[in-house]
matplotlib code that plots the C-alpha trace (Angstrom):
import matplotlib.pyplot as plt

x = [73.4, 71.8, 68.7, 65.6, 64.3, 61.7, 58.2, 56.0, 52.2, 50.6, 49.5, 53.0, 54.3, 51.3, 52.3, 55.9, 54.6, 51.9, 54.4, 56.6, 53.9, 50.9, 49.4, 49.3, 47.7, 45.1, 44.3, 43.8, 41.8, 44.6, 44.5, 47.1, 47.1, 48.4, 51.9, 51.8, 51.7, 49.1, 46.1, 46.1, 42.3, 42.7, 45.6, 43.3, 40.4, 42.6, 43.8, 40.3, 39.3, 42.1, 45.2, 48.2, 52.0, 54.9, 58.3, 61.0, 64.2, 66.9, 69.9]
y = [22.7, 19.5, 18.0, 18.4, 15.1, 13.1, 14.4, 12.1, 12.3, 13.6, 10.0, 8.8, 11.5, 11.0, 7.3, 8.1, 10.7, 8.5, 5.6, 7.7, 10.1, 8.3, 11.7, 12.7, 9.4, 9.7, 13.3, 12.4, 9.2, 6.9, 3.4, 0.7, -2.9, -5.9, -5.2, -1.6, 0.0, 2.8, 1.5, 2.7, 3.3, 5.5, 7.5, 8.2, 9.2, 11.5, 13.1, 13.6, 15.1, 17.7, 16.2, 17.8, 17.1, 19.4, 18.2, 20.8, 20.7, 22.7, 24.0]
z = [118.8, 120.2, 118.7, 120.9, 122.4, 120.7, 121.6, 123.6, 123.5, 126.7, 127.5, 127.3, 129.6, 132.0, 132.1, 133.2, 135.8, 137.2, 137.8, 140.0, 141.5, 142.9, 143.9, 140.2, 139.3, 142.0, 141.2, 137.5, 138.3, 136.9, 138.3, 138.1, 136.9, 138.9, 137.7, 139.1, 135.6, 134.9, 133.1, 129.4, 129.4, 132.5, 130.9, 127.9, 130.0, 132.1, 128.8, 127.6, 131.0, 130.7, 132.3, 130.9, 131.1, 130.2, 129.1, 130.0, 128.1, 129.8, 127.9]

ax = plt.figure().add_subplot(projection="3d")
ax.plot(x, y, z, "-o")
ax.set_aspect("equal")
plt.show()
């Protein structure tokens, strides 16, 4: 049986999602820096305000 993938913290998953889905970012108050990356402070604030991410591992 394959090993499950490494677990990412919610902020790490939100970072990945926000980069590709600007609606998710806007809904959760995540802004972007000049390089187009989600701002770490905004990711933290989104998490403290209840933003959640789920990682699905299909077999």
